N, C-alpha and C positions, 0 to 999 in steps of 0.2 A: 504494500500500500504505500505510498506515502503513507497514510495510516495503513492502508492496504498496499499502498503504492509500492511498496516494495515487496510486495508479497513475494516476491521471489528474487519483481520488476521491478491539399495533402497530396495535390498530389497530382500525379499526372501520368501520362503515357510515356513510353520510351522515346517518343518523338521530341520531348522536351530535353534541353541540355541538362545532363546530370548535375546534381549538387556539387559545388566546388569542394574538393577535399583539401582545403587550404589551412595554413597556419592560423590559429585563432588570433583575433585582434586583441592586443593588450590596451587597456584603458585606465584612466584614473579611477581608483576605487571610490572616489567621492563624487562621481559625475551626477549632475542633476539637471534641471531645466529641460533642455531639448530631449534628454533621455527619458523624461517622465512619460508614462503611458497615457493614452486617452482615458477618460472616465468610462466606467462600465455601465452602459445604458441598455444592454441588449434585452435582458429578461425583466418582465414585470412592468415595463414602462406603460404609463397610461392606466394602471390598475391601482393607483393609490400609493404605490411604493415611492419613496423619496429617491431623487436622483442627485448625483454629485457632479458639480460643474468643474471646469478646469481650475478654478481658483479655490476649490475645496468647499464652497458653500453648497447647500442643498436646496432643492426645490420640490415642486409637487408632481414632477413628471411631465409637465407641459413644456412646449417649445417657447423659447424667448425670441421676440421679434428682433430681427437683425437688418438694419437699414441697408447693409452692404449686399444682402442677398437679393437676387432678381425677383424673388417671390415675396420679399418683405418678411419672411419667416426665418427660422433657424437654418443655417447652412446644412446641406445634407451630408451625412457621414456614410461613405460608401461601404464601410465595414459593418454598419449596424443593420441587423435584421429588421429593425423598425423601418429603416429607409427601404430595405429590400422588399418589405411586405406591402408593396404598392398596389397589388391587384390580387384579391383572393380568388380562389376557385380555379386557378389555372388560366385565367384570362391574361390579357396584356394591357398596358397603358394605352390611352387614346393615341391613335396615330402610329403605334408600334406594330411590327409584324406579329402575327399570331405565333404563340409558342408551339414548339414541335418536339418530337423525340430527337435527342441529340447524342446520346451515348447509352451504354449499358446502364440500366436502372433509372434513366431519365426519360419520362414521357412528356407529353404536352402539359400535363397537370400535376405530376408527382416526381419526387426524387426518393429513391429507395436507399436506405442506410442499413447496414448490418451492424447490430450491437452484440458484442460478445461479453457475457456476464461472468464474473468471477465466482467460482465455488472453491472454498478452501478445503473441502473434502476431509482427508485424514490428518490434517496438520495438528489436530488436538493431541496427538501422541507425544508432541514435544512440549506440552504444557501451555498451548495457546488456546485461549477461549475465543471462539470465532463469533461470539455474539456481536451484532452490529455489521457483519459482512454477509449480507443476504441477497442472493440473486433476485428474489422477488422485489426487494426494495430498490435494487439497482434499476430494474425494469421500470418500476413506478417513477423513478427519478427521470429517466430518459423520456418516458411518456409525458410527464408533466412539462418538460422543457420543449418537446416537440409540439405539444398542444398550444403552448403559449405562442410559439412562432406561427403555427398554422392559424390560430385565432386572429392573428394580425396580418394575415395575407400570405403566409408562407415565404419562400425565398424567390424573389422576382416572379411572383405569381404562381409558383409551384408549391404544393403541399409536401411536407416531409412525411415519409412512411417508414416504419421500423420493422426489421426482421430481428428476432431475438434468439440467441443460442447460448446456453451455459457451457463453460469449459472448466475442466478440472486442472487446477494450478499445478498439481503434482504429476500430471500425465501428459507427456509430449504428444503421444498419439491422439489423445482427445483434443488437444489444441490444434493439431493439423486437421482433424475432422471438423472442428469449428470453422477453420479457415475455408474448407471445401463447402461447408453448408452455406456460408455467407457469399462466397464468390461464384460457385458453380450452381448450387441449388437455388438460392435466392436471387442471384445475379445482381447484387447490390452495387450501386455506383461507388460507394466508399464504405469502409469499415471503421468503426470506433470500438476499441477494445479496452476493457478495464485492466488495472494492474495485474501482473502475473502472466499475461499473454506475451510470450517471449521466445527467444532462441529461434529455431528453424521455422516456427509457425509465423513469425513476422515476415520472413522472406517468402513463405507460401502465399501470403496475401500480396505483397508489393512486387515481388520479382516474378514468381511463377504465374500469378494471375493478373499482373499489371493493374492492380487496384489500389487506390489511395487508402492509407491506414493512419489513423490518429491514435496515439498511445500517450499515457502519462510518461512512460519511457525510462524507467529505471532499468539499467542493464542493457543499453543500446550503444553499440560501438560505432565508430566513424564508418567502418566498412559497410555496415548495414545501410547507412544513408547512401553511400556510393552505389552499392548493388541495387538499391531500390530505385535509382535513377529519378529521384525527386518525388517518389510516391509515399515517402515515410515522413511523418511529422510527429514531434514529441513535445510535451510540456517541459520535460526535464532536459538538462544539458546532455549532449552526446558524451560518450565515455572519455574521449581524449581530452576534451575541454574541461570536464569535471576533474580529471586527474591532475591536469596542470594547475587548476585552481586549488585543489586540495593540497597538493605539495607546496604551493606557494604560500598558502594560508598557514599551514602547519609550520613551515620554515619561519615565517614571520613571527609566529607565536613562540618560537624557540622550544617547542615541546619535543622536537626530534634531536636536539643537540646532545651528542655523546651517547645516543641510544642505539641499540641493535634491533633492527626492525624485522618482524615477520609479517607476512601478508596471507590472509585467508581469502581464497577466491574460488573459482570454478574451473573445471576442465572444458567448459563450453568455449567455442572458438572466439566469440566476441569478448569474453572475459580474458582469455589468454592474450588477445591482441591489445586490449586496453591496459592490461598490467605490463606486458613485456615491451610494448611500444610507447606506452604513455607513462604510467606511474613509476616503474623501476628506473628507467633512464633519467627522469627528472629528479628523483630522489638522489641518485648517485651523482648527477651533475652538481647538485647542491652540497655534496660532500657527506651525505648520509649513508649508513651501512645497512644494506638489505641482506640478511643472513639466510632467510628461507622463505619460500613461497609454497603454500599448500593449495593444491588444485583438486577440489573435491568434485565428485560426481553430482548429478542432480538428486534432489530429495525424492524418494527415500534411499536410493542406492548408496548414498554417501555415508550412511550410518556406520557401516563397518570400517570406513576409512578414518573416522575422526580420532579415535583413541591413538592409533599409531602416528597420525599427523601431529597431534598434540605433543607426543613424545619426541618426534623429530624436531619440531620447532623449538622445544625446550632445550634439547641437546645442542642445537645450533647456537644457543646463547641468547635467543630473542628475549628482550625485556619490554618491548612495545609491539603490539599487534594491530595492524591495520585491517579492518573488516571491509572487504570489497567483494561481496557476494550475497547470495540470498540469505535472509534471516532464518530460513528453514534449516540451513546448515550452520549459520553463525551461532544460533542459540545453543544447540547441543555441543558445539566446539567449546564455548565458554563454560558450559555446565561440566563438560568432561575435564577441562583444565582445572576447574575448582575441585573436582573429585580427586584429581592428582596433586592437589595442594600447590598448583602453579598459578600465580596471580600476576601476570604482566599488566601493563597499562594498555587499555583498549582505545582505539581511535576509529571513527566510523565515517565512511563515505556514504553517499546516497546511491551508489551504483549497486543496485540489487536491494536496497532498502535499509531497514533497521533504524530509521530515524523517527518512527512514531512510537507512542506508548504501547500501541497494540502489539508491535513486533518485539518489544523488550520485556513484556510482562512476566516472562519466565526466567529472566536473567538473575544469576546469583549475586551475592554480596561483592565478589571480586570485580564486578562490572561497574561498581560505584565510581563516579568521577569520569567515566568515559565521555569523550567529546565527539559530537556528530556535526559535520557540515551539512546544512540543509538549504534548499531553495523553497521550502514550504513553511506554512504558518503554524507548525506544531508548537504547542505549549504557550502560545501567546496569551491565552486567557489566564494562565497562572500568573502572568506579570501585569494583568489588567490592561493589556493592549486592546483597544477597541476592535470589534469585528469590522473589517473593511466593508464599505457600502455595497460593492459588487457581490461579495460573498453573502452579505445579508439578503440581498435581493434573490440570489439563488435559493437560499434557505427558505425565505418567505414564500417563494413561488412553489417550492416542493410542499411546504406545510399547507398552503391553501389547496393544492391539488389533492393531497392525500389525507388531510386531517391529522397527520402525525407530526409531533414536534421533534425537531432534531437540533437541540442546542449544541454549542461547542463542547460543553461538559455536562456530566451528570454529577452534581456535587463536586467532590474533589477528584473525580475520574474523567478522563477524556472520553468523549462519545465517539466510538469508532465509526459510526454511521455517518457522522458529519462530513469528514473529508471525502468519503466515498461518494456521497451525493454531490459535493462540490466538484469532484473530478468529472462526474457526468456532465455537470453544467458547463465546466470549462471546455471540455472537448467538443460539446455541441456548439458552444460559442465560437470556437476556432473554425469548425466546419462551416457554420452559417456565415461568418464574416467573409471567408474566402469564396464560398459559393455565391454570395451576394455580389462581391466585387468582380467575379468572373462574368457576370451579366447573363442575359436570357439564353444565349447560345452555350449552355453549360456542357463542357466536355472535361475529361480528366486532365488534358493538357492545359486548358484554360483555367481550371481550378488550381492546379499546381502553380502556374505562373502568378495567379492572383494572390495565392497564399504568400508567396515570397515578396509581394509588394506591400504587405499589410503594415510593416514597420512596427513601432512600439505597440505592444499589446498586453492585455491582462488575461488571466485565466483563473478559474476558481481554485482557491487555496494556495496557489503558487504566487511567489513574488513576481513583480512585473518583469517582462522581457521584451524580445523583439524578433521579428522575422525580417529577412532581407534576402536578396538573391544569393544563393549558396548557403543560407542558414535557415534550417527548418527545425532547429531545437530551440525552444522559446526562452528558457530561463536565463537571466542575466544578473541575478542578484542572489545573495547568500547571507547566512549568519551561522553561528555555532550555538548548539544547545549542549547542556551537560546532564548526564544521567544521575539521578538521585535514587539510591536504592531504598530509602525509607518510604518512598511512595511508588517505587518501581516505575519511574516516569522521567521524562525529560523536562528540564527547566531552561528558559532562555538564558544564554551566557553572554551575548553581546548584541550589537545593533545590526540591522539589515544594511548591507552596503553593496555597491556595484561589484560584480565579479571582476577579478583582475584580467581574465581572459574572456572575451565576449565574441 
């Protein structure tokens, strides 16, 4: 998850120029002003929800007159579904050509989306309570957001229709079957998948079936973007960029000075690439010593590997362990180290997850004080940081549609359902913004080109980021949280800032 987001964890045809596999841009970590994203207006507008203006003030959701606009009203925002919803029922604006079928999953009146829903299945065996991660709830969230868009005219006059399929996060074969159901059976124009849809299943959608895919994106390497030829979009940083930022931030904090570093990761190709070509070289260039890398199989096959790997890492002299893999393996690794009375310092990336309370609920005492770099809003409520207006509108829309409250926290405990619902909102927002910007002649190539023109953007539960040509991984901001074993939870450790590599 991010709460789920790491549970373990747009687009265009091959005719579009592939995403540029370029060196990330380094920027001033204090960048503001032009880097700030537009306000989040997409969901709930016109339904009594407050809206946030560029200067941070709030209004009643109505448009403010603008004398500079030809119509005398608010200037149109091409990325807003409200702007796109200009003609309900599949019609077209006055004087415009009639809508027609333009691509797989696009008719004159509808756009079909495939939604892949997370099922945590057998993960309870490692002490994870799966309450709050419910496929039925995920479907209800997607349906609420689609209804809101459709009630306001759809996207450029087309209604959004959903196809739903649950996938088992622990079963790669089932994830491939989910890919085939959405692409071959449902013939969806694009696929939106919840956290945990990963590894080869990603390329099943984007490469094998040339279909746009939007993910939260924990555990996505740069090569996945390259092989997807522009059809892959994530809310999270791509692996290479995340590792550069992680190494630079840890180096700046001085927490690696004089330490012997072990890394816990996965044998999956995208993890190997991200560690071997990203994290390890950067750490060594900075003068840090990496003594051992544990490459574990996917859960549950890794269970027999963990005890021997703990012993190998300990024998190599590691006193600091970087977790760069699925929480499904990371949790039993730390539990096993504790049983062997080995207690190194733990540092956490968000490549594969582990940054939510949900994912660390079974961590032992030795995990206390672990630091996690995150691009998400975990633990903010514990520091009395207000809920962002855009996130609040997503939450309120879901609550109105379902009659179910989903606050950020249940007393002193994080509500695991909250970020899951916001992920749904954020991914639908990204799709809708790009599809609206692509115009009435919607094709996969037009969609992907429009996505890369969106510029500064926001997404549910994630810090602000941006899309641009060659960059389809949104997140551009980060902070650190610290694990507190007394509550088995994360607490905010510093302020949100621009990532060093964007």
